C-alpha atoms as one frame of an Amber mdcrd trajectory, in Angstrom:
protein
   7.008  30.449  -0.365   8.072  27.910  -3.232   5.975  25.000  -1.621   4.752
  22.990  -4.461   2.095  20.116  -4.918   2.797  16.213  -4.954   2.252  15.936
  -8.516   4.936  18.820  -9.191   7.364  17.167  -6.924   6.716  13.996  -8.567
   8.086  15.993 -11.822  10.749  17.602 -10.206  12.124  14.145  -8.814  12.472
  12.912 -12.565  15.724  13.735 -13.266  16.972  12.379 -10.132  16.472   8.943
 -10.692  18.367   7.538  -7.994  17.024   9.793  -5.277  16.269   8.048  -2.172
  13.058   6.183  -1.689  12.296   8.242   1.688  11.724  11.143  -0.798   9.031
   9.938  -3.017   5.386  11.302  -2.884   4.508   7.242  -2.385   6.645   7.481
   0.644   5.018  10.850   1.835   1.481   9.230   1.298   2.328   6.211   3.328
   3.624   8.636   6.464   0.363  10.778   5.943  -1.795   7.963   6.614   0.164
   7.379  10.204   0.217  10.969  11.568   2.548  12.865   9.393   1.920  15.722
   7.083   4.005  15.910   3.597   5.046  19.409   2.063   7.048  19.715  -0.753
   9.509  22.466  -1.120  11.748  23.622  -4.062  14.122  26.324  -4.188  15.403
  27.547  -7.843  14.348  24.298  -9.246  17.560  22.380  -8.251  17.143  21.413
  -4.878  14.299  20.316  -2.930  12.838  18.040  -0.177   9.817  16.316   0.790
   9.449  17.720   4.578   7.405  15.890   6.933   5.701  17.512   9.645   3.990
  15.975  12.859   1.885  17.445  15.291   2.409  18.180  19.038   0.166  19.663
  21.465  -0.845  23.115  21.408  -0.383  23.681  17.484   3.399  22.842  17.580
   5.121  20.503  15.082   8.405  18.478  14.666   9.942  18.821  10.991  11.886
  15.966   9.404  13.516  15.796   6.126  14.796  12.084   5.557  17.369  11.316
   3.222  17.228  14.871   1.733  17.293  17.387   0.452  17.194  15.868  -3.305
  19.850  18.192  -5.655  22.212  18.680  -2.553  25.495  17.381  -3.963  25.196
  18.939  -7.395  23.461  22.347  -6.017  25.772  25.224  -6.013  26.341  27.222
  -2.720  23.713  29.898  -3.454  20.886  27.738  -4.679  21.288  25.491  -1.342
  21.287  28.954   0.734  18.426  29.940  -0.649  17.087  26.475   0.122  17.978
  26.416   3.821  16.341  30.081   4.040  12.831  28.700   2.495  12.859  25.825
   4.855  13.667  28.120   7.983  10.950  30.242   6.791   8.271  27.294   6.156
   9.196  25.863   9.372   8.689  28.958  11.454   5.282  29.359   9.418   4.148
  25.858  10.834   5.512  26.670  14.388   7.608  23.723  14.129   9.768  23.489
  17.631  12.890  21.972  15.350  13.650  20.445  12.146  15.924  17.464  11.545
  17.912  16.580   8.116  19.344  13.329   7.487  21.441  13.715   4.216  21.181
  11.101   1.520  25.087  10.814   1.545  27.897   8.579   3.024  30.685  10.069
   4.933  33.646   8.706   3.155  31.988  10.200   0.165  32.580  13.679   1.353
  35.466  15.545   2.932  33.859  17.361   5.135  30.111  18.200   5.291  29.238
  21.677   7.543  25.941  21.965   8.598  24.214  25.447   7.155  24.161  28.218
   9.552  21.987  27.796  12.523  22.299  24.084  12.167  23.902  21.935  14.760
  25.163  18.011  14.411  22.858  15.741  16.050  23.406  12.296  17.908  19.471
  11.728  17.473  19.140   9.802  14.311  15.815   8.309  13.030  17.160   6.297
  10.290  19.955   3.646  10.687  23.353   5.601  10.154  25.296   2.787   9.494
  24.573   0.154   7.019  25.884  -2.668   4.583  25.467  -1.946   0.584  26.208
  -4.875  -1.721  27.208  -3.885  -5.042  25.095  -5.967  -7.582  26.140  -4.165
 -10.542  27.542  -7.364 -11.940  26.591 -10.636 -12.890  24.771 -13.497  -9.978
  27.920 -15.645  -9.996  30.144 -12.765  -9.126  27.517 -11.369  -6.454  27.750
 -15.131  -4.870  31.432 -15.032  -5.042  31.721 -12.163  -2.752  29.798 -13.653
  -0.382  30.979 -15.476   2.981  31.550 -18.983   2.087  29.215 -20.047   4.761
  26.431 -17.658   3.528  26.608 -19.175   0.209  26.504 -22.674   1.756  23.331
 -22.135   3.619  21.917 -20.270   0.511  22.433 -23.653  -1.546  21.478 -25.736
   1.673  18.217 -24.011   1.650  17.380 -24.963  -1.918  18.726 -28.703  -1.525
  16.318 -28.991   1.497  13.275 -27.817  -0.349  12.782 -24.425   0.519  11.092
 -22.275  -1.982  11.125 -18.298  -2.367   7.989 -16.787  -4.164   6.193 -13.466
  -4.156   3.358 -13.033  -1.528   0.354 -11.056  -0.886  -0.468 -12.297   2.828
   0.056  -9.012   4.711  -1.541 -10.513   7.652   0.654 -13.406   7.733   3.719
 -11.259   7.208   2.726  -9.124   9.852   2.069 -12.063  12.428   5.409 -13.310
  11.583   6.826  -9.469  12.283   5.118  -9.722  15.736   6.629 -12.957  16.402
  10.216 -11.723  15.490   9.742  -8.277  17.402   8.880 -10.460  20.284  11.767
 -12.728  20.091  14.722 -10.223  19.060  13.102  -7.497  21.332  12.856  -4.877
  18.486   9.446  -2.496  17.505   7.072  -3.661  14.396   4.614  -1.257  12.545
   1.228  -1.846  12.511  -0.432  -4.235   9.716  -2.329  -1.553   8.414   1.217
   0.112   7.704   2.651  -2.773   5.873  -0.440  -2.961   4.165  -0.370   0.405
   2.983   3.527   0.404   2.058   2.683  -2.653  -0.315  -0.329  -0.898  -1.440
   1.678   2.006  -2.672   5.033   0.776  -3.765   3.858  -2.761  -5.512   1.519
  -1.850  -8.121   4.307   0.266  -9.821   7.190  -2.741  -9.107   8.940  -0.877
  -6.502   8.180  -3.260  -3.618   8.259  -6.867  -3.506   6.758  -8.980  -0.686
   8.810 -12.340  -0.615   8.088 -15.683   1.512  10.163 -18.598   2.024   8.162
 -21.943   2.750   8.809 -25.405   3.317   6.355 -27.837   2.386   3.912 -24.850
   1.875   4.217 -23.935   5.305   5.639 -20.163   5.602   9.041 -19.695   7.412
  10.253 -16.289   6.513   9.202 -13.397   4.815  10.573 -10.023   4.086   9.616
  -6.867   1.966  11.964  -5.272  -0.385  11.888  -1.686  -2.180  13.582  -0.205
  -4.958  14.032   2.983  -7.079  16.116   3.856 -10.004  19.599   1.790  -9.292
  18.979   1.327  -5.674  17.152  -1.210  -3.640  16.719  -1.507   0.119  15.779
  -4.408   2.535  13.484  -2.549   4.957  11.207  -5.209   6.522  11.843  -8.785
   7.253  10.634 -11.519   9.781  10.995 -15.496  10.406   9.608 -17.970  12.448
  10.976 -20.574  14.679  10.084 -23.361  12.462  12.489 -25.274  10.382  15.681
 -23.115  10.976  17.994 -25.424  10.562  17.010 -25.326   6.666  18.469 -21.594
   6.401  15.343 -20.370   4.814  16.340 -16.460   5.813  19.493 -16.898   3.533
  17.643 -18.275   0.386  14.995 -15.340   0.812  17.733 -12.798   1.274  19.340
 -14.359  -2.101  16.043 -13.872  -3.881  15.309 -10.484  -2.857  18.922  -9.464
  -4.271  17.990 -11.516  -7.231  14.832  -9.250  -7.759  16.688  -6.215  -7.162
  19.510  -7.126  -9.742  16.861  -8.405 -12.513  15.116  -4.786 -12.277  18.440
  -3.041 -12.976  19.284  -2.011  -9.669  23.049  -1.314  -8.746  23.263  -1.316
  -5.259  21.531  -3.360  -2.681  21.167  -1.859   1.049  20.466  -4.196   3.763
  19.337  -1.346   5.758  21.023  -1.318   9.290  24.129  -2.502  11.374  25.479
  -1.579  14.651  27.496   1.909  14.471  30.680   0.885  15.230  33.593   0.719
  13.242  34.656  -2.258  10.911  37.139  -3.477  13.230  34.516  -3.206  16.456
  31.719  -5.034  14.392  34.364  -7.953  13.278  35.931  -8.431  17.192  32.311
  -8.209  18.601  29.740  -9.760  16.585  30.331 -13.402  17.655  29.778 -12.237
  21.386  26.979  -9.420  21.346  23.517  -9.974  20.667  21.914  -6.435  21.883
  20.883  -3.963  19.437  21.581  -4.536  15.927  24.413  -7.078  16.740  22.393
 -10.199  15.774  21.595  -9.036  12.397  24.840  -7.849  11.800  25.972 -11.441
  12.264  23.580 -12.561   9.328  24.138  -9.692   7.205  27.800  -9.436   7.275
  27.774 -13.244   5.144  26.074 -11.281   2.312  29.258  -9.474   1.469  28.921
  -5.382   1.027  31.017  -2.591   2.209  29.952  -0.703   5.488  28.753   2.748
   4.777  28.047   5.330   7.372  25.324   8.513   6.973  26.850  11.848   8.405
  25.269  12.903  11.631  21.922  14.476  11.146  21.648  18.156  11.444  18.883
  19.924  13.612  17.967  23.606  13.922  15.886  24.371  17.100  13.302  27.010
  16.891  12.034  26.728  20.454  14.836  25.386  23.120  12.428  24.728  25.973
   9.989  22.721  24.048  12.885  21.165  22.455  14.271  20.155  25.622  11.165
  18.709  26.819  10.386  16.630  23.551  13.777  14.991  23.894  13.017  14.223
  27.270   9.842  12.611  26.478  11.173  10.543  23.620  13.940   9.112  25.642
  10.919   7.860  28.189
């Protein structure tokens, strides 16, 4: 079984400079602190994945590959076949009820993606399938020029009115803000310990920054931005109800983009919009507030291009337990 350790996995990732953040050992360490077990699987030194396992009752597990396998696009079919066979053996050895694979690809980048033998497309995505990605491989003025006029206006308004943005290390304050935002916008948030651990794992290597927007030293909004190689992701953001007329979230997001731009990133992923075609998004964003529709109104102003990931693949090893698991998850 070509299972390797985290140090060897980090070495494997070296030539894959733009592999997704969710495939890094640091992300595996984060998930390991909150109920998951990380295993690193490589086939032929050309394709591999960080596989996350979560325990279920009676010794069963679920298996998950987020934004992998790494090397999928460049691997030849024989290498991929070897990888899927090794993954199959690993999952059966670990008594996985099923394994879910979410590729690090956009649908428009490939003509057709067929799941390997034994896998089937699934509608049960874990990560956001549709997102807005900004091209920031240019100068700041061009990045600003690609935004909606109102967004540029709000960024400048916040600055004129005295809003400032700077790095922050108050995880407790960020968590309180996340709680308030989650209650207001009706979405779930992680624990304070989760955000603390993410900051501890990624910030020392310059792969994460926590930014806060303040007015007269009062925190108004904050976000946590991540980067690896030439890619950046806006994962977590929150705001208070104070001084919303000063548009602090716009200046905050702009400074996060500038942070990513300064460290050499070429793309900035706003990480999640409603899973609908562009025509539908543009026709309905003014009227809908459910799900991610509220954040789409905000994110669309920064420009970018809509991307959609392929549907996840799943291989089911225990159909009866899988059916029960899906029923429990749906609640």
